[in-house]
C-alpha positions as CSV (number, residue, x, y, z in Angstrom):
1,X,-2.7,20.3,-31.5
2,X,-1.6,17.0,-32.9
3,X,-3.6,13.9,-34.0
4,X,-2.1,10.4,-34.3
5,X,-3.7,7.1,-35.3
6,X,-2.8,3.6,-33.9
7,X,-4.0,0.7,-36.0
8,X,-5.1,-2.4,-34.0
9,X,-5.2,-5.9,-35.4
10,X,-8.3,-7.1,-33.7
11,X,-11.3,-5.3,-32.2
12,X,-11.1,-7.5,-29.1
13,X,-7.7,-5.9,-28.3
14,X,-9.3,-2.5,-28.2
15,X,-12.0,-3.8,-25.8
16,X,-9.4,-5.3,-23.5
17,X,-7.2,-2.2,-23.7
18,X,-10.1,0.2,-22.9
19,X,-11.3,-1.9,-20.0
20,X,-14.6,-1.9,-18.1
21,X,-16.6,1.3,-18.9
22,X,-13.5,2.6,-20.8
23,X,-11.7,3.1,-17.5
24,X,-8.2,2.4,-18.9
25,X,-8.7,4.8,-21.8
26,X,-9.8,7.5,-19.3
27,X,-6.7,6.8,-17.3
28,X,-4.5,7.3,-20.3
29,X,-6.3,10.6,-21.1
30,X,-5.8,11.9,-17.6
31,X,-2.1,10.8,-17.5
32,X,-1.1,12.5,-20.7
33,X,-3.8,15.2,-21.2
34,X,-5.1,13.8,-24.5
35,X,-8.4,12.7,-26.0
36,X,-8.8,9.2,-27.3
37,X,-11.4,8.1,-29.9
38,X,-12.0,4.7,-31.6
39,X,-12.8,4.0,-35.3
40,X,-13.5,0.3,-36.0
41,X,-10.0,-1.2,-35.7
42,X,-8.0,2.0,-35.0
43,X,-7.5,4.4,-32.1
44,X,-7.0,8.2,-32.6
45,X,-5.2,10.2,-30.0
46,X,-5.5,14.0,-30.0
47,X,-3.7,16.6,-27.9
48,X,-0.4,18.4,-27.4
49,X,2.5,16.7,-29.3
50,X,4.4,15.6,-26.2
51,X,1.2,14.1,-24.6
52,X,0.2,12.4,-27.8
53,X,3.6,10.8,-28.3
54,X,3.7,9.4,-24.8
55,X,0.0,8.2,-25.0
56,X,0.7,6.4,-28.3
57,X,3.8,4.7,-26.8
58,X,1.7,3.7,-23.8
59,X,-1.0,2.2,-26.1
60,X,1.6,0.2,-28.1
61,X,3.1,-1.1,-24.8
62,X,-0.3,-2.1,-23.4
63,X,-1.2,-3.8,-26.7
64,X,2.1,-5.8,-26.5
65,X,1.0,-7.0,-23.1
66,X,-2.4,-8.0,-24.4
67,X,-0.8,-9.9,-27.3
68,X,1.0,-12.0,-24.7
69,X,-2.3,-12.9,-23.0
70,X,-2.0,-10.4,-20.1
71,X,-5.1,-8.7,-18.7
72,X,-4.7,-4.9,-18.2
73,X,-4.9,-4.2,-14.5
74,X,-4.6,-1.0,-12.5
75,X,-1.1,-2.2,-11.5
76,X,0.4,-2.9,-15.0
77,X,-1.4,0.1,-16.5
78,X,0.3,2.5,-14.1
79,X,3.6,0.5,-14.3
80,X,3.6,1.1,-18.1
81,X,2.9,4.8,-17.5
82,X,6.0,4.9,-15.2
83,X,8.2,3.2,-17.8
84,X,7.0,5.6,-20.6
85,X,7.5,8.6,-18.4
86,X,11.0,7.6,-17.7
87,X,11.8,6.9,-21.4
88,X,12.2,3.2,-20.7
89,X,9.9,1.9,-23.4
90,X,12.2,-1.1,-24.0
91,X,11.3,-2.3,-20.5
92,X,7.8,-3.1,-21.6
93,X,9.3,-5.5,-24.2
94,X,11.4,-7.1,-21.5
95,X,8.2,-7.7,-19.4
96,X,6.4,-9.3,-22.3
97,X,9.3,-11.8,-22.6
98,X,9.1,-12.8,-19.0
99,X,8.7,-16.5,-18.5
100,X,6.0,-18.2,-16.4
101,X,7.6,-19.4,-13.2
102,X,4.9,-21.9,-12.3
103,X,1.2,-22.5,-12.3
104,X,-0.8,-22.1,-9.1
105,X,-3.3,-24.7,-7.9
106,X,-6.1,-22.6,-9.5
107,X,-4.3,-22.6,-12.9
108,X,-3.0,-19.0,-12.6
109,X,0.5,-18.4,-14.2
110,X,3.0,-16.8,-11.9
111,X,5.4,-14.4,-13.6
112,X,7.3,-11.2,-13.1
113,X,5.1,-8.1,-13.3
114,X,7.8,-5.5,-13.1
115,X,11.4,-5.3,-14.3
116,X,12.6,-5.4,-10.7
117,X,10.8,-8.7,-10.2
118,X,12.2,-10.1,-13.4
119,X,15.8,-9.2,-12.2
120,X,15.0,-10.9,-8.9
121,X,13.8,-14.1,-10.5
122,X,16.8,-14.2,-12.8
123,X,19.1,-13.8,-9.8
124,X,17.4,-16.7,-7.9
125,X,17.8,-18.9,-11.0
126,X,21.5,-18.0,-11.5
127,X,22.8,-17.8,-8.0
128,X,23.0,-20.2,-5.0
129,X,22.0,-17.5,-2.5
130,X,19.8,-14.5,-3.4
131,X,19.0,-11.7,-1.0
132,X,15.8,-9.9,-2.0
133,X,15.2,-6.6,-0.2
134,X,12.2,-4.3,-0.7
135,X,9.0,-2.9,0.7
136,X,5.8,-4.8,1.4
137,X,3.8,-5.8,-1.7
138,X,6.8,-6.3,-4.1
139,X,6.3,-10.1,-4.2
140,X,9.6,-11.0,-2.6
141,X,8.2,-14.0,-0.6
142,X,5.6,-15.1,-3.1
143,X,8.0,-15.2,-6.1
144,X,10.6,-17.0,-4.0
145,X,8.0,-19.7,-3.0
146,X,7.0,-20.0,-6.7
147,X,10.7,-20.6,-7.6
148,X,10.9,-23.2,-4.8
149,X,7.8,-25.0,-6.0
150,X,9.1,-24.9,-9.6
151,X,12.4,-26.5,-8.5
152,X,10.6,-29.1,-6.4
153,X,8.3,-30.1,-9.2
154,X,11.2,-30.4,-11.6
155,X,13.0,-32.6,-9.0
156,X,15.9,-30.2,-8.9
157,X,15.6,-30.3,-5.1
158,X,13.9,-32.9,-2.8
159,X,12.7,-30.5,-0.1
160,X,11.3,-27.0,0.4
161,X,12.2,-25.4,3.7
162,X,10.5,-22.1,4.7
163,X,11.5,-20.2,7.8
164,X,11.2,-16.9,9.5
165,X,12.1,-15.4,12.9
166,X,9.3,-15.2,15.4
167,X,10.8,-12.0,16.9
168,X,7.4,-10.3,17.0
169,X,6.5,-12.7,19.8
170,X,9.6,-11.6,21.8
171,X,9.7,-13.3,25.2
172,X,6.0,-13.7,25.3
173,X,5.7,-17.0,23.5
174,X,5.3,-18.8,26.8
175,X,2.0,-17.0,27.5
176,X,0.5,-18.2,24.2
177,X,-1.6,-21.4,24.2
178,X,-0.4,-24.7,22.8
179,X,2.9,-26.4,22.1
180,X,5.8,-24.5,20.5
181,X,4.7,-25.2,16.9
182,X,1.2,-23.9,17.7
183,X,2.7,-20.8,19.4
184,X,4.8,-19.8,16.3
185,X,2.3,-20.9,13.6
186,X,0.6,-17.5,13.5
187,X,4.0,-15.9,12.6
188,X,4.5,-18.5,9.8
189,X,1.0,-18.0,8.3
190,X,2.2,-15.9,5.3
191,X,4.4,-18.8,4.2
192,X,1.6,-21.3,4.6
193,X,-0.6,-19.0,2.5
194,X,1.9,-18.8,-0.4
195,X,2.3,-22.6,-0.4
196,X,-1.4,-23.2,-0.3
197,X,-1.8,-20.9,-3.3
198,X,0.9,-22.7,-5.3
199,X,0.1,-26.3,-4.4
200,X,-3.5,-26.4,-3.0
201,X,-4.2,-27.4,0.6
202,X,-4.4,-31.2,-0.2
203,X,-1.1,-31.4,-2.0
204,X,0.6,-29.2,0.6
205,X,-0.7,-31.4,3.5
206,X,0.6,-34.5,1.7
207,X,4.1,-33.1,1.1
208,X,4.1,-31.6,4.6
209,X,3.3,-34.9,6.3
210,X,6.0,-36.7,4.2
211,X,8.6,-34.1,5.3
212,X,9.1,-32.8,1.7
213,X,7.9,-29.4,2.8
214,X,8.9,-27.9,6.2
215,X,7.7,-24.6,7.6
216,X,9.4,-23.8,10.8
217,X,10.8,-20.9,13.0
218,X,14.4,-20.0,12.4
219,X,15.5,-21.4,15.8
220,X,14.8,-24.9,14.4
221,X,17.6,-24.5,11.8
222,X,20.4,-24.4,14.3
223,X,22.8,-27.4,14.1
224,X,21.4,-28.7,10.8
225,X,23.0,-29.1,7.3
226,X,20.4,-28.6,4.6
227,X,21.3,-30.7,1.5
228,X,19.3,-30.9,-1.7
229,X,16.9,-28.2,-0.5
230,X,15.3,-24.9,-1.5
231,X,15.4,-22.8,1.6
232,X,13.6,-19.4,2.1
233,X,14.3,-17.1,5.0
234,X,11.4,-14.6,5.2
235,X,11.3,-11.4,7.3
236,X,15.1,-11.6,7.5
237,X,15.3,-7.9,8.8
238,X,14.3,-9.3,12.1
239,X,17.3,-11.7,12.4
240,X,20.3,-10.7,14.5
241,X,23.7,-10.8,12.8
242,X,24.4,-14.1,14.7
243,X,21.2,-15.7,13.5
244,X,21.8,-14.6,9.9
245,X,25.3,-16.2,9.9
246,X,23.8,-19.3,11.5
247,X,21.2,-19.6,8.7
248,X,23.6,-18.9,5.8
249,X,26.0,-21.6,7.1
250,X,23.3,-24.2,7.1
251,X,23.5,-24.4,3.3
252,X,24.4,-27.9,2.1
253,X,25.2,-29.5,-1.3
254,X,22.8,-29.0,-4.2
255,X,20.8,-26.4,-2.2
256,X,19.6,-22.9,-3.0
257,X,18.6,-20.2,-0.5
258,X,16.6,-17.0,-0.8
259,X,16.6,-14.4,2.0
260,X,13.9,-11.8,1.9
261,X,13.1,-8.8,4.0
262,X,12.3,-5.1,4.3
263,X,14.9,-3.0,6.2
264,X,12.4,-0.3,6.9
265,X,10.3,-2.7,9.1
266,X,12.8,-3.9,11.7
267,X,11.2,-5.1,14.9
268,X,14.4,-5.9,16.8
269,X,15.0,-4.4,20.2
270,X,16.9,-1.1,20.3
271,X,20.6,-1.5,19.9
272,X,20.3,-4.8,18.0
273,X,21.7,-4.6,14.4
274,X,19.7,-6.3,11.7
275,X,21.3,-9.4,10.3
276,X,19.8,-8.6,6.9
277,X,21.3,-5.1,6.8
278,X,24.6,-6.5,7.9
279,X,24.5,-9.3,5.2
280,X,23.8,-6.8,2.4
281,X,27.1,-5.2,3.2
282,X,29.2,-8.3,4.0
283,X,28.0,-10.4,1.1
284,X,27.7,-7.9,-1.7
285,X,31.0,-8.9,-3.4
286,X,30.8,-12.6,-2.7
287,X,30.6,-14.8,-5.9
288,X,27.4,-16.8,-6.4
289,X,25.5,-14.5,-4.0
290,X,23.1,-11.8,-5.5
291,X,21.7,-8.8,-3.6
292,X,18.5,-7.5,-5.3
293,X,16.8,-4.3,-4.1
294,X,13.2,-3.8,-5.1
295,X,11.5,-0.5,-4.7
296,X,8.0,1.1,-4.5
297,X,7.8,0.7,-8.3
298,X,7.7,-3.0,-7.9
299,X,4.7,-3.0,-5.6
300,X,1.9,-5.2,-7.2
301,X,-0.8,-4.5,-4.6
302,X,-3.4,-1.7,-4.7
303,X,-1.9,1.5,-6.2
304,X,-2.6,3.2,-2.8
305,X,0.1,0.9,-1.3
306,X,2.6,2.2,-3.8
307,X,1.7,5.8,-2.9
308,X,2.0,5.1,0.8
309,X,5.5,3.5,0.3
310,X,6.5,6.5,-1.8
311,X,5.4,8.9,0.9
312,X,7.4,7.1,3.5
313,X,10.5,6.8,1.2
314,X,10.3,10.6,0.7
315,X,10.1,11.2,4.4
316,X,13.1,9.0,5.0
317,X,15.1,10.8,2.3
318,X,14.2,14.2,3.8
319,X,15.4,12.9,7.3
320,X,18.7,11.8,5.8
321,X,19.2,15.2,4.2
322,X,18.7,16.9,7.6
323,X,21.3,14.7,9.3
């Protein structure tokens, strides 16, 4: 049995670390099989040497996040656990150094919450075209929109263009009520939601009416050259190879493009190869194009989403082994 003490600068940090009804402290105890006690401005950890060492490292990592103004949530708590368990303690320091991308309409800072997200944001900043691939909940679209809004506010580009294929509608668009824009709007809703969050509804409507922000189905991109724009293609796994090539060749001068998608959720008809899957292979060695793969570890939704994704990833891995 080992006992180790961690000295804390301020009592407020202990309160934030422990969380509501000490839920975070209990989570650390369960994760590492230790007992945690507080004494004024210090924390004592008791247990087996290996568990105590890991728990103390986790506490130091969480305190580092708190010192940077971060609240301890279920997501970053378990992400710190995963970094500690993998012996990647230095990754916590990298997270604390992550810059704020932009501020939402409600005053909330948007920044990377995982190392994969940080790598993704750096790729968008450093490359003309970035392909971000990963499961639902990894922030692919949301962070891309945040980078677009940041570039627009800084006057690095004069337009934001968001697009996605409406493949889910198939050939049934004609049966939906309204004109073409009204028919495809439901499929563009996630893009509208992200923009509303960043800009607020009033600012978005103003920019949209002026043509500074465009949200449109992929079919609207054909025949255009998009200069001085930040362009995001969402749900790119549902593009055909021809559509992907068409989109990528729309890029004009002083423009940046981000392509996002999840190759495990392809809705194309049988026999159709995904343009995103194809682009990941074709473009991987092209200069000024980055391909970033996010994983279940980068999920920033409810921890159950992460567990669901892990379960499906394991099933897919087992299938590949049987082939």
